[in-house]
PDB file of N, CA, C and O in Angstrom:
ATOM      1  N   MET A   1     -72.581 -70.431  15.025  1.00  0.00           N
ATOM      2  CA  MET A   1     -73.756 -70.068  15.779  1.00  0.00           C
ATOM      3  C   MET A   1     -73.496 -69.307  16.936  1.00  0.00           C
ATOM      4  O   MET A   1     -72.478 -69.625  17.551  1.00  0.00           O
ATOM      5  N   ALA A   2     -74.185 -68.361  17.387  1.00  0.00           N
ATOM      6  CA  ALA A   2     -73.965 -67.703  18.576  1.00  0.00           C
ATOM      7  C   ALA A   2     -75.107 -67.778  19.601  1.00  0.00           C
ATOM      8  O   ALA A   2     -76.285 -67.983  19.308  1.00  0.00           O
ATOM      9  N   VAL A   3     -74.645 -67.597  20.773  1.00  0.00           N
ATOM     10  CA  VAL A   3     -75.691 -67.561  21.817  1.00  0.00           C
ATOM     11  C   VAL A   3     -76.105 -66.155  22.185  1.00  0.00           C
ATOM     12  O   VAL A   3     -75.237 -65.546  22.811  1.00  0.00           O
ATOM     13  N   ILE A   4     -77.081 -65.577  21.977  1.00  0.00           N
ATOM     14  CA  ILE A   4     -77.552 -64.269  22.390  1.00  0.00           C
ATOM     15  C   ILE A   4     -78.859 -64.091  23.165  1.00  0.00           C
ATOM     16  O   ILE A   4     -79.822 -64.856  23.111  1.00  0.00           O
ATOM     17  N   ASN A   5     -78.770 -63.110  23.807  1.00  0.00           N
ATOM     18  CA  ASN A   5     -79.899 -62.452  24.760  1.00  0.00           C
ATOM     19  C   ASN A   5     -80.970 -61.902  23.970  1.00  0.00           C
ATOM     20  O   ASN A   5     -80.675 -60.772  23.580  1.00  0.00           O
ATOM     21  N   ILE A   6     -82.097 -62.287  23.594  1.00  0.00           N
ATOM     22  CA  ILE A   6     -82.879 -61.604  22.680  1.00  0.00           C
ATOM     23  C   ILE A   6     -83.491 -60.351  23.376  1.00  0.00           C
ATOM     24  O   ILE A   6     -84.113 -59.544  22.685  1.00  0.00           O
ATOM     25  N   LEU A   7     -83.339 -60.153  24.726  1.00  0.00           N
ATOM     26  CA  LEU A   7     -83.849 -59.083  25.283  1.00  0.00           C
ATOM     27  C   LEU A   7     -83.035 -57.723  24.894  1.00  0.00           C
ATOM     28  O   LEU A   7     -83.553 -56.607  24.932  1.00  0.00           O
ATOM     29  N   GLU A   8     -81.882 -57.942  24.568  1.00  0.00           N
ATOM     30  CA  GLU A   8     -80.964 -56.834  23.991  1.00  0.00           C
ATOM     31  C   GLU A   8     -81.514 -56.113  23.027  1.00  0.00           C
ATOM     32  O   GLU A   8     -81.571 -54.888  23.136  1.00  0.00           O
ATOM     33  N   LYS A   9     -81.969 -56.724  22.009  1.00  0.00           N
ATOM     34  CA  LYS A   9     -82.546 -56.020  20.958  1.00  0.00           C
ATOM     35  C   LYS A   9     -83.879 -55.391  21.268  1.00  0.00           C
ATOM     36  O   LYS A   9     -84.231 -54.328  20.755  1.00  0.00           O
ATOM     37  N   ILE A  10     -84.658 -56.120  22.177  1.00  0.00           N
ATOM     38  CA  ILE A  10     -85.892 -55.376  22.464  1.00  0.00           C
ATOM     39  C   ILE A  10     -85.544 -54.338  23.456  1.00  0.00           C
ATOM     40  O   ILE A  10     -86.379 -53.436  23.539  1.00  0.00           O
ATOM     41  N   VAL A  11     -84.606 -54.255  24.160  1.00  0.00           N
ATOM     42  CA  VAL A  11     -84.326 -52.922  24.865  1.00  0.00           C
ATOM     43  C   VAL A  11     -83.873 -51.954  23.946  1.00  0.00           C
ATOM     44  O   VAL A  11     -84.451 -50.868  23.889  1.00  0.00           O
ATOM     45  N   TRP A  12     -82.777 -52.245  23.117  1.00  0.00           N
ATOM     46  CA  TRP A  12     -82.352 -51.286  22.191  1.00  0.00           C
ATOM     47  C   TRP A  12     -83.578 -50.568  21.316  1.00  0.00           C
ATOM     48  O   TRP A  12     -83.649 -49.354  21.130  1.00  0.00           O
ATOM     49  N   ASP A  13     -84.388 -51.406  20.889  1.00  0.00           N
ATOM     50  CA  ASP A  13     -85.616 -51.226  20.011  1.00  0.00           C
ATOM     51  C   ASP A  13     -86.227 -50.108  20.686  1.00  0.00           C
ATOM     52  O   ASP A  13     -86.456 -49.124  19.984  1.00  0.00           O
ATOM     53  N   ASN A  14     -86.550 -50.059  21.959  1.00  0.00           N
ATOM     54  CA  ASN A  14     -87.424 -49.227  22.755  1.00  0.00           C
ATOM     55  C   ASN A  14     -86.856 -48.152  23.528  1.00  0.00           C
ATOM     56  O   ASN A  14     -87.580 -47.285  24.019  1.00  0.00           O
ATOM     57  N   LEU A  15     -85.578 -48.155  23.670  1.00  0.00           N
ATOM     58  CA  LEU A  15     -84.879 -47.140  24.515  1.00  0.00           C
ATOM     59  C   LEU A  15     -84.957 -45.789  24.085  1.00  0.00           C
ATOM     60  O   LEU A  15     -85.136 -44.902  24.920  1.00  0.00           O
ATOM     61  N   GLY A  16     -84.828 -45.499  22.724  1.00  0.00           N
ATOM     62  CA  GLY A  16     -85.096 -44.201  22.294  1.00  0.00           C
ATOM     63  C   GLY A  16     -86.236 -43.742  22.641  1.00  0.00           C
ATOM     64  O   GLY A  16     -86.269 -42.624  23.154  1.00  0.00           O
ATOM     65  N   ASP A  17     -87.369 -44.437  22.464  1.00  0.00           N
ATOM     66  CA  ASP A  17     -88.872 -43.920  22.675  1.00  0.00           C
ATOM     67  C   ASP A  17     -88.929 -43.712  24.315  1.00  0.00           C
ATOM     68  O   ASP A  17     -89.735 -42.855  24.678  1.00  0.00           O
ATOM     69  N   VAL A  18     -88.312 -44.264  25.168  1.00  0.00           N
ATOM     70  CA  VAL A  18     -88.473 -44.078  26.459  1.00  0.00           C
ATOM     71  C   VAL A  18     -87.703 -42.775  27.014  1.00  0.00           C
ATOM     72  O   VAL A  18     -88.182 -42.116  27.937  1.00  0.00           O
ATOM     73  N   ILE A  19     -86.502 -42.450  26.407  1.00  0.00           N
ATOM     74  CA  ILE A  19     -85.723 -41.422  26.523  1.00  0.00           C
ATOM     75  C   ILE A  19     -86.491 -40.276  26.148  1.00  0.00           C
ATOM     76  O   ILE A  19     -86.425 -39.306  26.903  1.00  0.00           O
ATOM     77  N   LYS A  20     -87.300 -40.191  24.990  1.00  0.00           N
ATOM     78  CA  LYS A  20     -87.937 -39.049  24.557  1.00  0.00           C
ATOM     79  C   LYS A  20     -88.994 -38.589  25.538  1.00  0.00           C
ATOM     80  O   LYS A  20     -89.399 -37.427  25.544  1.00  0.00           O
ATOM     81  N   ARG A  21     -89.468 -39.593  26.433  1.00  0.00           N
ATOM     82  CA  ARG A  21     -90.495 -39.105  27.215  1.00  0.00           C
ATOM     83  C   ARG A  21     -90.091 -38.720  28.577  1.00  0.00           C
ATOM     84  O   ARG A  21     -90.890 -38.534  29.495  1.00  0.00           O
ATOM     85  N   LYS A  22     -88.769 -38.604  28.668  1.00  0.00           N
ATOM     86  CA  LYS A  22     -88.362 -38.155  29.973  1.00  0.00           C
ATOM     87  C   LYS A  22     -87.300 -36.594  29.603  1.00  0.00           C
ATOM     88  O   LYS A  22     -86.198 -36.573  29.056  1.00  0.00           O
ATOM     89  N   ALA A  23     -87.971 -35.631  30.035  1.00  0.00           N
ATOM     90  CA  ALA A  23     -87.519 -34.398  29.746  1.00  0.00           C
ATOM     91  C   ALA A  23     -86.212 -34.060  30.285  1.00  0.00           C
ATOM     92  O   ALA A  23     -86.191 -33.792  31.487  1.00  0.00           O
ATOM     93  N   GLY A  24     -85.162 -34.020  29.669  1.00  0.00           N
ATOM     94  CA  GLY A  24     -83.858 -33.413  30.017  1.00  0.00           C
ATOM     95  C   GLY A  24     -82.858 -34.650  29.982  1.00  0.00           C
ATOM     96  O   GLY A  24     -81.670 -34.481  30.255  1.00  0.00           O
ATOM     97  N   ALA A  25     -83.402 -35.982  29.615  1.00  0.00           N
ATOM     98  CA  ALA A  25     -82.721 -37.204  29.491  1.00  0.00           C
ATOM     99  C   ALA A  25     -81.687 -36.907  28.354  1.00  0.00           C
ATOM    100  O   ALA A  25     -82.007 -36.402  27.278  1.00  0.00           O
ATOM    101  N   CYS A  26     -80.407 -37.276  28.703  1.00  0.00           N
ATOM    102  CA  CYS A  26     -79.386 -37.415  27.791  1.00  0.00           C
ATOM    103  C   CYS A  26     -79.449 -38.542  26.750  1.00  0.00           C
ATOM    104  O   CYS A  26     -79.697 -39.714  27.037  1.00  0.00           O
ATOM    105  N   ASP A  27     -79.202 -38.080  25.513  1.00  0.00           N
ATOM    106  CA  ASP A  27     -79.333 -39.269  24.477  1.00  0.00           C
ATOM    107  C   ASP A  27     -77.937 -39.602  23.803  1.00  0.00           C
ATOM    108  O   ASP A  27     -77.839 -40.085  22.675  1.00  0.00           O
ATOM    109  N   CYS A  28     -76.815 -39.268  24.670  1.00  0.00           N
ATOM    110  CA  CYS A  28     -75.447 -39.426  24.200  1.00  0.00           C
ATOM    111  C   CYS A  28     -75.071 -41.018  24.070  1.00  0.00           C
ATOM    112  O   CYS A  28     -75.797 -41.757  24.734  1.00  0.00           O
ATOM    113  N   ASP A  29     -74.269 -41.502  23.478  1.00  0.00           N
ATOM    114  CA  ASP A  29     -73.903 -42.979  23.351  1.00  0.00           C
ATOM    115  C   ASP A  29     -73.631 -43.474  24.741  1.00  0.00           C
ATOM    116  O   ASP A  29     -74.070 -44.552  25.141  1.00  0.00           O
ATOM    117  N   ILE A  30     -72.833 -42.595  25.534  1.00  0.00           N
ATOM    118  CA  ILE A  30     -72.566 -43.215  26.969  1.00  0.00           C
ATOM    119  C   ILE A  30     -73.738 -43.403  27.700  1.00  0.00           C
ATOM    120  O   ILE A  30     -73.942 -44.466  28.286  1.00  0.00           O
ATOM    121  N   CYS A  31     -74.562 -42.439  27.725  1.00  0.00           N
ATOM    122  CA  CYS A  31     -75.741 -42.560  28.668  1.00  0.00           C
ATOM    123  C   CYS A  31     -76.715 -43.749  27.928  1.00  0.00           C
ATOM    124  O   CYS A  31     -77.239 -44.519  28.732  1.00  0.00           O
ATOM    125  N   ARG A  32     -76.919 -43.911  26.946  1.00  0.00           N
ATOM    126  CA  ARG A  32     -77.736 -45.066  26.288  1.00  0.00           C
ATOM    127  C   ARG A  32     -77.128 -46.150  26.632  1.00  0.00           C
ATOM    128  O   ARG A  32     -77.819 -47.060  27.090  1.00  0.00           O
ATOM    129  N   ALA A  33     -75.926 -46.301  26.524  1.00  0.00           N
ATOM    130  CA  ALA A  33     -75.165 -47.703  26.776  1.00  0.00           C
ATOM    131  C   ALA A  33     -75.499 -47.863  28.399  1.00  0.00           C
ATOM    132  O   ALA A  33     -76.004 -48.915  28.790  1.00  0.00           O
ATOM    133  N   ASP A  34     -75.273 -47.041  29.111  1.00  0.00           N
ATOM    134  CA  ASP A  34     -75.447 -47.105  30.568  1.00  0.00           C
ATOM    135  C   ASP A  34     -76.992 -47.531  30.896  1.00  0.00           C
ATOM    136  O   ASP A  34     -77.264 -48.351  31.773  1.00  0.00           O
ATOM    137  N   MET A  35     -77.903 -46.921  30.142  1.00  0.00           N
ATOM    138  CA  MET A  35     -79.295 -47.212  30.269  1.00  0.00           C
ATOM    139  C   MET A  35     -79.687 -48.527  30.089  1.00  0.00           C
ATOM    140  O   MET A  35     -80.340 -49.192  30.893  1.00  0.00           O
ATOM    141  N   ALA A  36     -79.208 -48.936  28.852  1.00  0.00           N
ATOM    142  CA  ALA A  36     -79.430 -50.360  28.115  1.00  0.00           C
ATOM    143  C   ALA A  36     -78.909 -51.372  29.242  1.00  0.00           C
ATOM    144  O   ALA A  36     -79.632 -52.297  29.614  1.00  0.00           O
ATOM    145  N   ALA A  37     -77.605 -51.161  29.781  1.00  0.00           N
ATOM    146  CA  ALA A  37     -77.017 -52.108  30.699  1.00  0.00           C
ATOM    147  C   ALA A  37     -77.850 -52.167  31.946  1.00  0.00           C
ATOM    148  O   ALA A  37     -78.242 -53.269  32.332  1.00  0.00           O
ATOM    149  N   TYR A  38     -78.184 -50.973  32.673  1.00  0.00           N
ATOM    150  CA  TYR A  38     -78.955 -50.971  33.789  1.00  0.00           C
ATOM    151  C   TYR A  38     -80.267 -51.957  33.484  1.00  0.00           C
ATOM    152  O   TYR A  38     -80.460 -52.998  34.112  1.00  0.00           O
ATOM    153  N   ALA A  39     -81.013 -51.537  32.572  1.00  0.00           N
ATOM    154  CA  ALA A  39     -82.305 -52.189  32.296  1.00  0.00           C
ATOM    155  C   ALA A  39     -82.084 -53.784  32.009  1.00  0.00           C
ATOM    156  O   ALA A  39     -82.891 -54.605  32.446  1.00  0.00           O
ATOM    157  N   LEU A  40     -80.968 -54.159  31.267  1.00  0.00           N
ATOM    158  CA  LEU A  40     -80.653 -55.498  31.065  1.00  0.00           C
ATOM    159  C   LEU A  40     -80.350 -56.324  32.382  1.00  0.00           C
ATOM    160  O   LEU A  40     -80.718 -57.493  32.497  1.00  0.00           O
ATOM    161  N   ASN A  41     -79.604 -55.593  33.442  1.00  0.00           N
ATOM    162  CA  ASN A  41     -79.171 -56.093  34.684  1.00  0.00           C
ATOM    163  C   ASN A  41     -80.458 -56.277  35.397  1.00  0.00           C
ATOM    164  O   ASN A  41     -80.402 -57.118  36.294  1.00  0.00           O
ATOM    165  N   HIS A  42     -81.518 -55.740  35.233  1.00  0.00           N
ATOM    166  CA  HIS A  42     -82.727 -55.927  36.107  1.00  0.00           C
ATOM    167  C   HIS A  42     -83.823 -56.701  35.368  1.00  0.00           C
ATOM    168  O   HIS A  42     -84.972 -56.626  35.802  1.00  0.00           O
ATOM    169  N   LEU A  43     -83.562 -57.413  34.323  1.00  0.00           N
ATOM    170  CA  LEU A  43     -84.418 -58.075  33.341  1.00  0.00           C
ATOM    171  C   LEU A  43     -83.844 -59.626  33.448  1.00  0.00           C
ATOM    172  O   LEU A  43     -82.652 -59.929  33.512  1.00  0.00           O
ATOM    173  N   LYS A  44     -84.838 -60.433  33.452  1.00  0.00           N
ATOM    174  CA  LYS A  44     -84.452 -62.001  33.383  1.00  0.00           C
ATOM    175  C   LYS A  44     -83.917 -62.319  31.825  1.00  0.00           C
ATOM    176  O   LYS A  44     -84.623 -62.071  30.848  1.00  0.00           O
ATOM    177  N   PRO A  45     -82.821 -62.793  31.743  1.00  0.00           N
ATOM    178  CA  PRO A  45     -82.300 -62.905  30.396  1.00  0.00           C
ATOM    179  C   PRO A  45     -83.218 -64.162  29.691  1.00  0.00           C
ATOM    180  O   PRO A  45     -83.741 -65.094  30.302  1.00  0.00           O
ATOM    181  N   ARG A  46     -83.257 -63.905  28.200  1.00  0.00           N
ATOM    182  CA  ARG A  46     -83.783 -64.835  27.452  1.00  0.00           C
ATOM    183  C   ARG A  46     -82.791 -65.320  26.393  1.00  0.00           C
ATOM    184  O   ARG A  46     -82.804 -64.812  25.271  1.00  0.00           O
ATOM    185  N   TYR A  47     -81.893 -66.334  26.738  1.00  0.00           N
ATOM    186  CA  TYR A  47     -80.842 -66.793  25.631  1.00  0.00           C
ATOM    187  C   TYR A  47     -81.440 -67.742  24.752  1.00  0.00           C
ATOM    188  O   TYR A  47     -82.216 -68.587  25.198  1.00  0.00           O
ATOM    189  N   VAL A  48     -81.116 -67.671  23.411  1.00  0.00           N
ATOM    190  CA  VAL A  48     -81.283 -68.551  22.276  1.00  0.00           C
ATOM    191  C   VAL A  48     -80.107 -68.739  21.532  1.00  0.00           C
ATOM    192  O   VAL A  48     -79.198 -67.918  21.407  1.00  0.00           O
ATOM    193  N   ALA A  49     -80.179 -69.952  21.006  1.00  0.00           N
ATOM    194  CA  ALA A  49     -78.941 -70.498  20.181  1.00  0.00           C
ATOM    195  C   ALA A  49     -78.933 -70.643  18.651  1.00  0.00           C
ATOM    196  O   ALA A  49     -77.936 -70.786  17.943  1.00  0.00           O
ATOM    197  N   THR A  50     -80.333 -70.576  18.232  1.00  0.00           N
ATOM    198  CA  THR A  50     -80.625 -70.924  17.031  1.00  0.00           C
ATOM    199  C   THR A  50     -81.496 -69.728  16.442  1.00  0.00           C
ATOM    200  O   THR A  50     -82.020 -68.996  17.282  1.00  0.00           O
ATOM    201  N   SER A  51     -81.699 -69.462  15.184  1.00  0.00           N
ATOM    202  CA  SER A  51     -82.753 -68.540  14.832  1.00  0.00           C
ATOM    203  C   SER A  51     -84.053 -68.941  14.970  1.00  0.00           C
ATOM    204  O   SER A  51     -84.900 -68.064  15.142  1.00  0.00           O
ATOM    205  N   LYS A  52     -84.418 -70.213  14.926  1.00  0.00           N
ATOM    206  CA  LYS A  52     -85.802 -70.712  15.266  1.00  0.00           C
ATOM    207  C   LYS A  52     -86.148 -70.356  16.782  1.00  0.00           C
ATOM    208  O   LYS A  52     -87.238 -69.895  17.121  1.00  0.00           O
ATOM    209  N   GLY A  53     -85.123 -70.616  17.627  1.00  0.00           N
ATOM    210  CA  GLY A  53     -85.274 -70.289  19.061  1.00  0.00           C
ATOM    211  C   GLY A  53     -85.521 -68.666  19.111  1.00  0.00           C
ATOM    212  O   GLY A  53     -86.376 -68.133  19.818  1.00  0.00           O
ATOM    213  N   GLU A  54     -84.765 -68.089  18.374  1.00  0.00           N
ATOM    214  CA  GLU A  54     -84.828 -66.403  18.618  1.00  0.00           C
ATOM    215  C   GLU A  54     -86.298 -65.887  18.178  1.00  0.00           C
ATOM    216  O   GLU A  54     -86.900 -65.036  18.832  1.00  0.00           O
ATOM    217  N   THR A  55     -86.799 -66.463  17.046  1.00  0.00           N
ATOM    218  CA  THR A  55     -88.152 -66.239  16.579  1.00  0.00           C
ATOM    219  C   THR A  55     -89.173 -66.662  17.657  1.00  0.00           C
ATOM    220  O   THR A  55     -90.115 -65.932  17.964  1.00  0.00           O
ATOM    221  N   PHE A  56     -88.954 -67.859  18.215  1.00  0.00           N
ATOM    222  CA  PHE A  56     -89.830 -68.191  19.133  1.00  0.00           C
ATOM    223  C   PHE A  56     -89.967 -67.262  20.362  1.00  0.00           C
ATOM    224  O   PHE A  56     -91.051 -66.894  20.816  1.00  0.00           O
ATOM    225  N   SER A  57     -88.742 -66.918  20.857  1.00  0.00           N
ATOM    226  CA  SER A  57     -88.758 -66.071  21.865  1.00  0.00           C
ATOM    227  C   SER A  57     -88.952 -64.684  21.763  1.00  0.00           C
ATOM    228  O   SER A  57     -89.283 -63.996  22.729  1.00  0.00           O
ATOM    229  N   LYS A  58     -88.736 -64.191  20.497  1.00  0.00           N
ATOM    230  CA  LYS A  58     -89.461 -62.830  20.298  1.00  0.00           C
ATOM    231  C   LYS A  58     -91.002 -62.738  20.267  1.00  0.00           C
ATOM    232  O   LYS A  58     -91.657 -61.737  20.558  1.00  0.00           O
ATOM    233  N   ALA A  59     -91.437 -63.833  19.904  1.00  0.00           N
ATOM    234  CA  ALA A  59     -92.804 -64.016  19.686  1.00  0.00           C
ATOM    235  C   ALA A  59     -93.622 -63.891  20.981  1.00  0.00           C
ATOM    236  O   ALA A  59     -94.688 -63.296  21.138  1.00  0.00           O
ATOM    237  N   ALA A  60     -92.822 -64.648  21.963  1.00  0.00           N
ATOM    238  CA  ALA A  60     -93.357 -64.577  23.469  1.00  0.00           C
ATOM    239  C   ALA A  60     -93.233 -63.058  24.082  1.00  0.00           C
ATOM    240  O   ALA A  60     -94.011 -62.678  24.957  1.00  0.00           O
ATOM    241  N   TYR A  61     -92.377 -62.365  23.647  1.00  0.00           N
ATOM    242  CA  TYR A  61     -92.314 -60.994  24.051  1.00  0.00           C
ATOM    243  C   TYR A  61     -93.398 -60.013  23.548  1.00  0.00           C
ATOM    244  O   TYR A  61     -93.532 -58.865  23.972  1.00  0.00           O
ATOM    245  N   LEU A  62     -94.129 -60.578  22.630  1.00  0.00           N
ATOM    246  CA  LEU A  62     -95.215 -59.700  22.114  1.00  0.00           C
ATOM    247  C   LEU A  62     -96.445 -59.697  23.096  1.00  0.00           C
ATOM    248  O   LEU A  62     -97.456 -59.037  22.859  1.00  0.00           O
ATOM    249  N   ASP A  63     -96.296 -60.439  24.155  1.00  0.00           N
ATOM    250  CA  ASP A  63     -97.194 -60.436  25.523  1.00  0.00           C
ATOM    251  C   ASP A  63     -97.288 -59.040  26.089  1.00  0.00           C
ATOM    252  O   ASP A  63     -96.221 -58.467  26.311  1.00  0.00           O
ATOM    253  N   ASN A  64     -98.308 -58.475  26.329  1.00  0.00           N
ATOM    254  CA  ASN A  64     -98.447 -57.250  26.967  1.00  0.00           C
ATOM    255  C   ASN A  64     -97.643 -57.044  28.178  1.00  0.00           C
ATOM    256  O   ASN A  64     -96.965 -56.025  28.308  1.00  0.00           O
ATOM    257  N   GLN A  65     -97.686 -57.909  29.015  1.00  0.00           N
ATOM    258  CA  GLN A  65     -96.995 -57.988  30.353  1.00  0.00           C
ATOM    259  C   GLN A  65     -95.614 -58.105  30.133  1.00  0.00           C
ATOM    260  O   GLN A  65     -94.911 -57.392  30.849  1.00  0.00           O
ATOM    261  N   LEU A  66     -95.077 -58.799  29.351  1.00  0.00           N
ATOM    262  CA  LEU A  66     -93.541 -58.931  29.174  1.00  0.00           C
ATOM    263  C   LEU A  66     -93.162 -57.534  28.626  1.00  0.00           C
ATOM    264  O   LEU A  66     -92.215 -56.903  29.095  1.00  0.00           O
ATOM    265  N   TYR A  67     -93.990 -57.043  27.544  1.00  0.00           N
ATOM    266  CA  TYR A  67     -93.382 -55.638  27.030  1.00  0.00           C
ATOM    267  C   TYR A  67     -93.542 -54.676  27.886  1.00  0.00           C
ATOM    268  O   TYR A  67     -92.762 -53.732  27.753  1.00  0.00           O
ATOM    269  N   MET A  68     -94.430 -54.605  28.859  1.00  0.00           N
ATOM    270  CA  MET A  68     -94.605 -53.571  30.120  1.00  0.00           C
ATOM    271  C   MET A  68     -93.321 -53.847  31.090  1.00  0.00           C
ATOM    272  O   MET A  68     -92.745 -52.908  31.639  1.00  0.00           O
ATOM    273  N   THR A  69     -92.972 -55.006  31.236  1.00  0.00           N
ATOM    274  CA  THR A  69     -91.729 -55.368  32.117  1.00  0.00           C
ATOM    275  C   THR A  69     -90.490 -54.511  31.560  1.00  0.00           C
ATOM    276  O   THR A  69     -89.800 -53.730  32.215  1.00  0.00           O
ATOM    277  N   VAL A  70     -90.363 -54.839  30.181  1.00  0.00           N
ATOM    278  CA  VAL A  70     -89.253 -54.027  29.612  1.00  0.00           C
ATOM    279  C   VAL A  70     -89.257 -52.542  29.835  1.00  0.00           C
ATOM    280  O   VAL A  70     -88.362 -51.863  30.339  1.00  0.00           O
ATOM    281  N   ILE A  71     -90.446 -52.153  29.362  1.00  0.00           N
ATOM    282  CA  ILE A  71     -90.735 -50.602  29.399  1.00  0.00           C
ATOM    283  C   ILE A  71     -90.263 -50.094  30.895  1.00  0.00           C
ATOM    284  O   ILE A  71     -89.411 -49.216  31.022  1.00  0.00           O
ATOM    285  N   VAL A  72     -90.882 -50.715  31.977  1.00  0.00           N
ATOM    286  CA  VAL A  72     -90.700 -50.536  33.455  1.00  0.00           C
ATOM    287  C   VAL A  72     -89.184 -50.502  33.711  1.00  0.00           C
ATOM    288  O   VAL A  72     -88.707 -49.640  34.448  1.00  0.00           O
ATOM    289  N   ALA A  73     -88.472 -51.372  33.149  1.00  0.00           N
ATOM    290  CA  ALA A  73     -86.972 -51.532  33.431  1.00  0.00           C
ATOM    291  C   ALA A  73     -86.235 -50.299  32.641  1.00  0.00           C
ATOM    292  O   ALA A  73     -85.312 -49.672  33.162  1.00  0.00           O
ATOM    293  N   LEU A  74     -86.668 -50.056  31.518  1.00  0.00           N
ATOM    294  CA  LEU A  74     -86.180 -48.929  30.706  1.00  0.00           C
ATOM    295  C   LEU A  74     -86.406 -47.583  31.487  1.00  0.00           C
ATOM    296  O   LEU A  74     -85.470 -46.845  31.795  1.00  0.00           O
ATOM    297  N   THR A  75     -87.654 -47.334  31.769  1.00  0.00           N
ATOM    298  CA  THR A  75     -88.053 -46.254  32.528  1.00  0.00           C
ATOM    299  C   THR A  75     -87.147 -45.997  33.872  1.00  0.00           C
ATOM    300  O   THR A  75     -86.746 -44.884  34.212  1.00  0.00           O
ATOM    301  N   GLU A  76     -86.946 -46.970  34.432  1.00  0.00           N
ATOM    302  CA  GLU A  76     -86.209 -46.814  35.580  1.00  0.00           C
ATOM    303  C   GLU A  76     -84.675 -46.669  35.341  1.00  0.00           C
ATOM    304  O   GLU A  76     -83.902 -46.210  36.182  1.00  0.00           O
ATOM    305  N   ALA A  77     -84.362 -47.059  34.251  1.00  0.00           N
ATOM    306  CA  ALA A  77     -82.895 -46.995  33.761  1.00  0.00           C
ATOM    307  C   ALA A  77     -82.627 -45.453  33.489  1.00  0.00           C
ATOM    308  O   ALA A  77     -81.708 -44.781  33.958  1.00  0.00           O
ATOM    309  N   VAL A  78     -83.683 -45.025  32.586  1.00  0.00           N
ATOM    310  CA  VAL A  78     -83.375 -43.603  32.160  1.00  0.00           C
ATOM    311  C   VAL A  78     -83.447 -42.593  33.309  1.00  0.00           C
ATOM    312  O   VAL A  78     -82.834 -41.526  33.269  1.00  0.00           O
ATOM    313  N   GLU A  79     -84.277 -42.997  34.409  1.00  0.00           N
ATOM    314  CA  GLU A  79     -84.463 -42.105  35.606  1.00  0.00           C
ATOM    315  C   GLU A  79     -83.052 -42.162  36.344  1.00  0.00           C
ATOM    316  O   GLU A  79     -82.510 -41.107  36.674  1.00  0.00           O
ATOM    317  N   VAL A  80     -82.466 -43.377  36.598  1.00  0.00           N
ATOM    318  CA  VAL A  80     -81.039 -43.405  37.496  1.00  0.00           C
ATOM    319  C   VAL A  80     -80.189 -42.861  36.739  1.00  0.00           C
ATOM    320  O   VAL A  80     -79.608 -41.898  37.242  1.00  0.00           O
ATOM    321  N   VAL A  81     -79.796 -43.250  35.283  1.00  0.00           N
ATOM    322  CA  VAL A  81     -78.756 -42.668  34.756  1.00  0.00           C
ATOM    323  C   VAL A  81     -78.977 -41.147  34.449  1.00  0.00           C
ATOM    324  O   VAL A  81     -77.911 -40.532  34.481  1.00  0.00           O
ATOM    325  N   SER A  82     -79.984 -40.433  34.184  1.00  0.00           N
ATOM    326  CA  SER A  82     -80.236 -39.183  34.014  1.00  0.00           C
ATOM    327  C   SER A  82     -79.967 -38.385  35.271  1.00  0.00           C
ATOM    328  O   SER A  82     -79.597 -37.211  35.247  1.00  0.00           O
ATOM    329  N   ALA A  83     -80.163 -39.052  36.312  1.00  0.00           N
ATOM    330  CA  ALA A  83     -79.937 -38.383  37.751  1.00  0.00           C
ATOM    331  C   ALA A  83     -78.419 -38.212  37.928  1.00  0.00           C
ATOM    332  O   ALA A  83     -77.997 -37.258  38.581  1.00  0.00           O
ATOM    333  N   LYS A  84     -77.533 -39.164  37.332  1.00  0.00           N
ATOM    334  CA  LYS A  84     -76.138 -39.171  37.592  1.00  0.00           C
ATOM    335  C   LYS A  84     -75.566 -39.735  36.445  1.00  0.00           C
ATOM    336  O   LYS A  84     -75.419 -40.956  36.383  1.00  0.00           O
ATOM    337  N   PRO A  85     -75.206 -38.958  35.478  1.00  0.00           N
ATOM    338  CA  PRO A  85     -74.798 -39.400  34.141  1.00  0.00           C
ATOM    339  C   PRO A  85     -73.345 -39.501  34.382  1.00  0.00           C
ATOM    340  O   PRO A  85     -72.757 -38.764  35.174  1.00  0.00           O
ATOM    341  N   ARG A  86     -72.757 -40.461  33.658  1.00  0.00           N
ATOM    342  CA  ARG A  86     -71.290 -40.721  33.930  1.00  0.00           C
ATOM    343  C   ARG A  86     -70.419 -39.981  32.920  1.00  0.00           C
ATOM    344  O   ARG A  86     -69.207 -40.193  32.912  1.00  0.00           O
ATOM    345  N   HIS A  87     -70.969 -39.140  32.085  1.00  0.00           N
ATOM    346  CA  HIS A  87     -70.072 -38.373  31.165  1.00  0.00           C
ATOM    347  C   HIS A  87     -69.730 -37.029  31.875  1.00  0.00           C
ATOM    348  O   HIS A  87     -70.372 -36.581  32.825  1.00  0.00           O
ATOM    349  N   GLU A  88     -68.695 -36.467  31.333  1.00  0.00           N
ATOM    350  CA  GLU A  88     -68.519 -35.048  31.799  1.00  0.00           C
ATOM    351  C   GLU A  88     -69.230 -34.023  30.998  1.00  0.00           C
ATOM    352  O   GLU A  88     -69.619 -34.296  29.862  1.00  0.00           O
ATOM    353  N   GLY A  89     -69.432 -32.782  31.563  1.00  0.00           N
ATOM    354  CA  GLY A  89     -69.844 -31.533  30.787  1.00  0.00           C
ATOM    355  C   GLY A  89     -71.456 -31.711  30.708  1.00  0.00           C
ATOM    356  O   GLY A  89     -72.018 -30.794  30.109  1.00  0.00           O
ATOM    357  N   LYS A  90     -72.080 -32.481  31.086  1.00  0.00           N
ATOM    358  CA  LYS A  90     -73.658 -32.425  30.812  1.00  0.00           C
ATOM    359  C   LYS A  90     -74.384 -32.423  32.090  1.00  0.00           C
ATOM    360  O   LYS A  90     -75.614 -32.383  32.101  1.00  0.00           O
TER     361      LYS A  90
END
């Protein structure tokens, strides 16, 4: 059994859509990882240790306010990383 932060999946599931809305945002693996890390560092983690706990916690994030909190964190992450990408040549 592993302990996981269910927000990681939610962040990764929504990152691509947020990147598409930002003109000029880089979609490379380095920038995507930086964006996900930035967003996760600005969100309260939701750790679970069982599959039942994971299902319960994911259901809680269907709430519009919680979903919007994730989208806001991702939007900020895309803005910040796009302004100063860590990779060379872009």
